N, C-alpha and C positions, 0 to 999 in steps of 0.2 A: 890609303896613301896620304902622306902628310902634304899640307899645302905647299911647303917649300919644295918638295919633290916635284909636284905638279908645275909650279912656277919655274923651277930649274929646267924641266923638260921643254916648257914653252919657250924659255929664253934660248935654249940651245937650238930649237927649230927656227926661231925668228932670226937668230944670228947666222945660221947656215944659209937661210934665204937671202939675207942681206949680203953675205959674202958672195953668193952666187949671182944675185940679180941687182945688187945695189940698193940704194935708199928706196923705200916704198912710195914716196910721194910722186915721182915721175910716172911710174906705172899706174898708180891710182888716178892721176890726172888724165892719162891717156884713156883709161877705161871710162872715166867720167865723160870725156868728150864723145867717145863712141856711143855710150849708152844715151847721152843727151841727144845725140844726132838721131838715133833710132826712135826715141820717145817723143822728140819734138814734133814729129809728124802725127802723133797720136794723143799725147798728153800735155804737150807744151811744157816739158819738164827740163829744168837745168839741174844736173846732178853734180855734186861736188866730190872731191876725192874722199872726203870723210863719209859721204853717203855710200860710196862704193865699198869701203871697208865694212860699214854696217850691213850692207846688203849681202856681202860675201859671208859675213857671220850668219845671216839668216839662211843662206843657201846651205851652210853646214848644218844648221838646226833642222832644216827641211829634210836633209838626207837622213838624219837620225829619226825623224818622224816615220820614215819608211823602213829603215834597217835596224832600228834600235840603237843602243849605245855602241859607239865606235870610237875608240880612244883617239885615233888620228883626227877624226872630225871634231871632237870636242876640244882637242888641243888647238886645232886650226881656228875654231870659233873663238877661243880665248885670245889667240894672237890677232885675229882680225879686229876684235874689240880693242885690244891694246893699240893697234895701228890707228884705229879711228880716234882714240883718245889722244894719241900723239899728234896726229895730223890736225885735229881741232885745236889742241892747246898750243901748237906751234903757230896757228893762225891768230890767236888772241894776242 
């Protein structure tokens, strides 16, 4: 499969999610607050929305460690990394 086809599929998925759920930042901020709350009792961690996107990408990778290659998981992983990039670069 050509890179353009892969990126087109990723773009379509991320656009569908944005159309359904809105901008990724508010959701990732909400998740960051929840995860920080859980982890602060154990690790004293403050998690950012960029961290959330990176960790969601790792979750997708971990699934493939157990199930092997799965197209949806790898496309989601690519998109989470793109979200992390966007959230971080918007912060700069």
